[in-house]
N, C-alpha and C positions, 0 to 999 in steps of 0.2 A: 386330610386335604386332598381333594380329588385332582385329576389331571388338568381339568380346565382351570381350576383355581391356581395350580402351580404355574401354568403357562402365563396367566395374567399377572401373577406375582413377579415372575422373572422378567416379563416385559416391562413392568413398572420399574423394577430395579435397573434395567438396562437404560431406560429413558432417563431416569433420575441421574444415573452416573455420567451422563454426557455433560453435565454442568458442574462447575466447581468454582467457588470463590478463591481466587489465587492471590488476592491481596485484600485485606480488610482493615479499614481505619476507623476506630471508634469515634464517637462524638467527642468533641473538644480535643482530639488527638491530631497529630500531623505526622507526615512522612516527608523528610527533606532529602532530595537527591542532589548531591554536590556536583558542581561542574567537574567533568572528568570521570564521574562514577556512572554506573549503569544499574537501573532497577529492572530485574527480571521477574515479571509477573506471569509465571507459568508458561514461559516461551515467548512472551511479548516483552521485548527489551526497549526501555526508554533511557536514552543517554542525553540529557539536556545540555545546552550550551552555556547555561548559567545555573546557579543554585536554584532548584525548583522545588516548591513545597506543595504537597497535596494535603488538603484539609479534610478532616472527617466531620460528620460521618460520610463515608464513601467506601466503595469496594469495586474491584475489577473481577468480572466473572468470565471464565473461559467456557465456551460451549462447543462441543465437538460435533456440531451439525452444520450443514451448509445453509446459506441464506440466499435469497434471490435478489439480484441487483439488476434492474432493467430487464428482467425476464431471464437472466443468465445466472446459474448457480455458482456460488463461490466455492472455495475449498471448504472441506468439512471441519473447519475450526474458525471460530470468531470470538472476539473479545468485546465486552460491553462494560462501560463505566456506569455506576449508579448515578453519579453526578458528573457532568462534563468536566474534562480537564481543559482549562483555559490558558491562553497566552503561552502555549508550549512552543519552544524553539529547540531544535536538536534532532537527533536521529531516532527513527523507529525501526526496529528489526523484528520482523515476523518470522518465527521459526515454525517449521512444519515437518511432518513425517510422511512416509509413503501412504499410510492409512488416511491421511488428511487430504490427499490430492484430488479426489473426486473426479478423476479423468482429466485434470488440468496438468499441463506440462510444467517443467521447472522454469519455463519462461513465463513468469507470473508478474502481476502488478499489485502494488499495495492499494487497498481501498480503505478510505477513512470517512466515517460519517461524522459531521460536525456537531449535530445536536438532534434530539428526537424530532422526527418529522422533517429533518433537514435533507441535505443532498449528499449522496455518496460521491467522493472525489477520487479520481484515479491518479496514482503517482507511480512513475516508472521505478523499477528495481535498479539500484545503482551499484550493486555488487555483481560479481560473475559466479558466485557460488550457488550450488544447488542447496535446497532445504532452508534457505534464508531469503527473505525479500526485504531490502533495505532502502530507506529513503532519508535524506537529510533535509530538514525543514529550516531554511534560513530566515523565513518570515513566520511570525507566530500563527498558530492554528488552534482550533478548538477540537477536542476529541470526545466523541460519544461512543464510537465503536470502530473496530479495526478487523479487517479480514484480507484475503487476497483472491484474485481471480485471473483469468487467462489474458495475458498481455498481447496475444496474437490477434485478438479482436481489434477493431478500430479503437485506437487509444484516444481518449478524450479527457481534457482537463478544463477547468473553468478559469478564465482570465477576465475578471470583472463579470460581465454578463455574457461574455463570448466564449465559444468553445473551439478548441484546437483539435483537429483529428489528423492522425498519422496513419497512412495505409498505402499499400499492403505491408504487413509486418509479420513474418520475415519477407524479404524480397531479394531477388538476384540482381536487379538492375534499377528500376525506377521506384522512388519513394515520393509519395504525394503528401503535401501538407495543406490542409483545408483551414483557412482562417481569413476573415474579410478585411484585415488590416495588414500593414506592412510588417514584415518580419526579417530579422537577420538570423540565418540558420547556420549553425556551426556543428560539425561532427568531430567527436574526439574518440580516440581509441581508449582502451582501459588503462593505459599508462598516463592518460591525461594529455596526450599529444594531439594537436589539431591536425585533422587529415582532410577537411573540406570546409569551405565557407561560401555561402551564397545568399542572395536576396530572392532567388527564384523559389517558388513553392513546388517545383518539380525538380527533384534531385536525382541525378544519375550516379549511382554508387557502384556501378558495374566494375570500376577499376579498383575498388577496395578488396582487400583480402577477406575471405569468409570469416565470420566471427561476430562478436558482440561489440556494439559501439554505443556511445551516448550522443543523442541529438539535443543540442541546446537551442531553444526557440526564443529569441528576444523580441518582444513587442516594441517596435520603434516609437510607438505613441507614448507609452508610459514607462519604458525601460525595464519592465518586469521580464523575468526569464523563467521558462519552464523546461525541465529536462525530461527526455524520453529515452528509454532503452530500446535499441533497434538491433535487428539481426540481419546481417548480410549472408546470403547462402549461395 
């Protein structure tokens, strides 16, 4: 085997090894995750709020490469389901390592694709720990793929057909909220204590201590609530 063949061979092995099926469910088989239990599929943790059943044939694949979302690269780790997981309620924890970060800081957001050809949705990290991105879904979602990217970009989420943007983030003083309907905005510290509430879409948080907070944005038209992780610096 000559040198060129060896290089091509090892390149193929390296490319192949970035992917692995971390959960495989055969045809006519099922996996049931009980309420209070956690399914860990190669670093992607699913903890449903009720007994949740995944029916085969299906598999979850972990791919240690970045993907582009809106022209911005994700962390170098994403997960994809062969068949969508439907009607899921509960928490998702995305675990990552230094090698996965791809230039992204620990201030990251969870990204969930609902179906093939669908939309990537941005969900704020609700824990304060490095190397995990956590979000609790209180309303059912559909899951085709999961990854994480930089939450310091303008944060957007979909509320019906509308988009909420939070910027700049981090900020030392003024936090702007862009949304064309009325909102009730509440900021909580990581102990769950309310530290600010307003209906204004321009928030002055200069009086808060530096650190991480959760901004809860309640749409007063339909009473839906979306949470964002923000940093006061």
